[in-house]
N, C-alpha and C positions, 0 to 999 in steps of 0.2 A: 676474465683473468686479470686484466689491467686494472679494472675497478677494484677487485679484491686486494691487489697489491697496493693501490692508492689508499684504501681504507686501513690496511695494516700499517703502512708508513705513517699515516696520520695518528694512529693510536700509539705507535712507538714514540713519535714526537710529543704527543700529549703527555705520556707518562714521564718522558725526560724532563719536561717543564715542571711537572708535579714534584719530581725528585728534587729539582733545584729549589723549588719553593720551600720544601721541608728541610733542605740542607743548609741554606744560607739564612741563619736565624738572626744574626745581629748586624750584617752588612747593610749599608745605606747608600742611596744615590742622592747627590745634591742637585736638586732641580729648582733651586731657589728656596724650596722647602725640602727637608730630608724625607725621602721615601724609602722605606725598607725594601730590600730585594724581594722578600716574601710577598709584600703587597704588590710589587710590580709583576711578579710571576703569577699571583692570583688573578690579576687583571688580564694577563696574557692567556691564562686558561679560559677565562670567560670569553675573551675576544675570539679565541680559537673555536670554541663551541658555537659562538654566534655566527662565525663565518661558515661553519659546517651546517648550521640551520639555514643560512641564506642559500647555500649550494644545494642542499637537499632537505627542505623543511619537514620536520615531524611536528605538526601543529599540536597534537595532543601532548607530546612530551614537553614542548615549549610552554604550553598553557599550564600544565600541572606544575612545572618548575617555577614559573613566575608567581603563581598563587601561593605556593608553599613558601617561597622566598619572602613574600610580603608578610605572611603570618610570622615566620621565624624572626624577621627583623623588626617586629613591632616594638621591642624594647628600645631599639635605636630611634624609631620615630617618636616615641614618648620622650626619650632623653632630649632630643632636639627641640621639640615643641615646648616642653616644660622649661627648658633653658631659655628659649626665646621669650617666653612669657616673663620669666624672672628678670632677664636683661631689660625688657621693655618697662616693667614696673619700676625697676631701680635706675633706669636710664643710664646704663653703664657705657663706658667708652667702646668704640668700635674695635679697639685693639684687644680688649678683653673678649669680645664676641668672636673675633677672628682666631684668637688663641684657643678658645674652647672648641670651636668648630673644626679647627685644624687637627686637634687631638682626636676628635671623633671620626673625621673623614680621611685623615692622612695616615696617622700612626696606627690607630686601632679601629679599622673600618669593618663593622659587622657586615655591612652590605657587600663589600668586595669579597670577603672570604666566604660568605654564604653563596654568592654567585659562583665562586670557584667550586663549591660543593655541588651545586646543581649542574655545573658544566660537566662534572664527572658523570652525573646521572643522565644528562642529555646524550653524552657520547656513548656510554656503556650500558645505560639502563640501570636496573637495580644492582647489577654486578659491579657498578661503579663504586659501591661501598668497599668491595674487596680490592679493586685496583688502587683505590686511595690508600688502603692499608699497606699494600705492596710498596707504594711510593714512600710511605713513612719508614717502613722497615729497611728499604734500600738505603735511604738517607742515614738512618740511625746506625746501621751496620757499617757503612762507610766511615762514619765518625769513630766507631769502636775499633775498626781495623787500624785507623791512624794511631790511636792510643796504644794498641797492641804492638804495632810495628816499632813504635818509639820506645816501649818499655819491656817488651818480651811477653810472650803468651803465658809463660809459667807464672810470672809475677802478677799479671793481670788476673788470671783465674784464681790464684791464691788469695788475693785481696777480695775478689768477688765472693768466694766461698765464705770468707770471714765476715764480710758485709751481711750476707744473708743469714748465716748462723747466729750472729749476734744481734740481729734485727737492727742493723745500722748503728749499734752502740760503738763499734770499732770501724773506722773508715780510713783506708790507706790513701796515700798521696796519689796513687795511680788510678784507683777506682773512682776517686772523687771527680776526676776529669770526665768520667762517663755519666755524671749527674746532669743530664740534659733535660732540664725541668719541663720545657714546653712539650717536647716529644713524649716524655714520660706520662704527662697528663693526657695527651692524645691517645696513647696506647692503653692507658687505664680505662678510658671510655670504651675502647674496642673490646677489652677483656670483659666488661660488663655485658656488652651486646653478644659476644661469643658464648658466654656462659648462659645467657638467657635464651639464646637461639642456636644451640649446638647442631652441627651437621655431621652425618656419617660419610665423611669424605676425607681422603688422605691429604688433599691440599689444605683442607680446613685445619687438620691436626698439625700440619707443618707450620701453617700461619699462626696457630695458637701457641705452639712451642716457641717460635721466634718472637712473637709478641710478648710472651711471658718473660723470656730471657732479657729482651731489651728493656722492658719495664723494670725488672729487678736490678739491672745494672745501675739504674738511677735511684732505686729504692726510696721512693717518697712515702714516708710512713702515713702521712695524711691521705695520700692516694690509696694506700692499701685499706685503711679504715673506711674510706668513702666507697670503695669497691664492695667491701663486705656488707656495709649497710644497704647500699643500693641493691645488691643481689638478694639480701634477705627480704626486702620489700617486694622486689620483682618476682621472686619465686613464690612468695606467699600469695600475691595477687594472681599469678598464673595458676596456682592450685585452686583458688576460689573460682577462677574463670572456667575451670574444667566442669564445675557443677552449676555455676550461676554466672553467666557472662554479664548480665545487667548489674548484679551485685558487685562484681569485680570492678566494673566501670564506675559505679557510684563511689566505691571505696577509693578508687584512683583519684577521682575528683576531690573527695573529702580530704585525702592525704595532701593533695596539692594546696588546698585552702589552709590546712593546718601548717604546712611548710611555710607559706607566706606569712601567717600570723606569728610563727616562731621567729622568723627573721625580723619582724617588726619588734618583737620582744627582745631580740638579741641586741639591737641598738639601744633599747631602754636599759638593758643590763650594763652595757658599756658606760652609758651616761650616769648610772648609779654608782660607778666606780667599783664594780664587783671585782674587776681584775686586780685592783690594789689589795683587796681582801685575799685573793688567791695567792698573791706574792707574799703577803704576811703569813699565810698558812704554809709557806714553803714550796709552793708550786711555781716552777719556772715558766714565765710567760714570754720568754725570749725578748725582753725589752719592750713589750707592747704597752705596758703601763705608762712608760715614759712618753711614748708616741701618743697614746690616747689622751693623756693629761695635756699634752702640748696643743692638741687640736680641739680640746673641750670648749674653748671660747668661741668656736666658729658655728656652733649649733645648739639648739634647744630641742629636747624631745617633747614637742607640743604641736597640735594641729595648726597653731599660728605661725610655725616656722616654715617659711616658703622656700628656703634654699638659697644657694649662691650662684647656680649655673654650672654646667659641666666644665670640668677643667680647673675649677677654682682651687680645690684642695691641693691638687698636684702642683699648681703654681706656687701656692703659699709654702709648701714643704720644700720646694726646690730653690726658692729665692728669698723668702722673708723669714725663714725659721732656721734655727740651728739645732736640729735634732739628729742629723747624720743620716737621714733617709729621704728618699724622694716620693715615698708612698706610705700609707698606713698599714700595708699588708693585710687589709681587710676591705674587700670590695664593697661590702654592704654598708659599712660606716661611711666609706667614701661617697657612695651614691646617695646616702641619706643627707650628708652635708651639702652635696652639690645640688640635689633635686628637691630637697625639702620633704616635709612629712607626707603631703598628698602625692607629690611627684614620685616619691620613693614607693608608695603603695601601688600606684599605677604601674611603675616599672617592675616591681615584684610580681604583680598579677600577670603581666605580659610574659615574664620569664617562666612562670610556673603554670598557672591555671589555663591561660590562653593556649599555650602549646599543647598541654595534655588534652584539653577539650577538642582542639582542632584535629590533632593527629589521631585521636581516639574516637572521632565521631562516626556515625553511621555503622555502629557495631564493630569497628576496628579496635577491639579491646586490647589486643596484643600491642598494637601501635601505641595506644595510650599508656600502657604499662611500661613500655620501653622509654617513652618520653618522660614519664615520672622518674624512672630509675636513673636516667641520665641527668635529669634536673636535680635530683638528690645528690648525685655525684658532684655536679658543678657547684652546688651550694656548699657542700662540706669542704671541698678543696679551696673554695674562694673565701671561706671564713678565716683562713690563716695565710693564704697566699694571694697574690694579685692575678688570680687565674682568669678573671674576666678580661684582663688586658692581654691574654694570650690569643691572638687572632687565629692561629692554626687550630687551637682547640675549638674555636667557633666553627671552622670548616668541618672538623670531625663530628661534632655534635649535630651540626646541620645535615651532614650527609647520611648519618644514621637515622635521625628522626624523620627526615624527608624521604630517605631512600628505602626504608623498610616497607615493603608492599608497594613500591613505586610502580612497578610494571603493571600491577593490577589497577592502580589508580589511573594510569595512562589509558588502559583499555576502556575503563569505565567512562573516562572523559571523552575518548574518541567516539564511543558508541552514542553518547549524548549529543555530540557535535555533528557527527556525520551519519549515524545510523548503522555503521559497520566498523570492523576492526581491520586495519591494514596489515599486510604481511610483516612489515617492520616491527609492529607491536604485538604480533602473535607469539613471538618467541618467549618462552618461560625458562626460568632457572631450573634446569634438570641435570642431574649428575654432578659434574664438577661445578665449583663456585666461580671459576675464572673462565 
């Protein structure tokens, strides 16, 4: 009884920390360098799971988590090593190296937030996917309640209805406060997963309703477009998989390769100044032409272009240029300028093909399809926003990609390692999702 109470207390504590991670989006701690609250809470989640491992180790869960973390964080590894190569070749000052590495490991640390994701999976198993969603929803609803209490429930929902009906063509002063970008993109990823893997469960439908509502209050049009495209590909591949699993997996890999090639072409299109032609044709690019022209001098679309090292473009925009923005609002152009032609290709491959092949290997076609759908979503929203710099979205994508089928992976791992499955890993997700 005492042991069960201790476990329940730990889980409540763990969820409370997770809610705080998703709630404090902009606050920072000054430790000589500025560390965001969310980064600190992500590390607390990992440290808590690690202490739980030391107290009562689940070797199979730990091993499965570490391996998946390494694969998921391959883009970070490539970013660091390519940048180190560039800095060595150009013999840049240590100040530039320190600035680049601090941006990667302090502000936007893919490793820390992936570890937060696997901490959920270590503590809760595959159900950690849903506990993480609950933490996001609690945080988002608390923010919305603050807005409602300040402005009135009638005014809030009046503007919300107008927002949805006009497809965000009309946005009121109240509802615009609910445009919490990072959480909206997190919830968009969950909507893709929930529509690809629906469950006949009352809790599931409650979570789906709350997720949809919170997502719509932010109403990111690029997010809606990305969800639709990701679902079209996901449903198509699931349909193919019903008849031919091998064909579905081959198509998933082919689509991943095509996606990477298109993203290389996307940078070429920008370099060819196609966005200026769009402006002349009367298409509003939200000022991107001005930004793209301003950074044009920093890169060439050529195999000979080696890059400038991670953090270069951000530094130039924030200190040496007068364009009124601190980013290009295009993660792919930014990584191309920072990592160069070949570094960019390696980075793209790790973001798409490597993840799809790893999570879809050994006949896990559904896992590969989910990884592709989420990769499509990330690519589309990152083409117009700085979504790659949203570390909480890293946590969400990681927990879904790694977490789907996680319990089965753990049992397979344990059987290989010890020749049997322990009682702790025999539990399966039956009935409710929480």
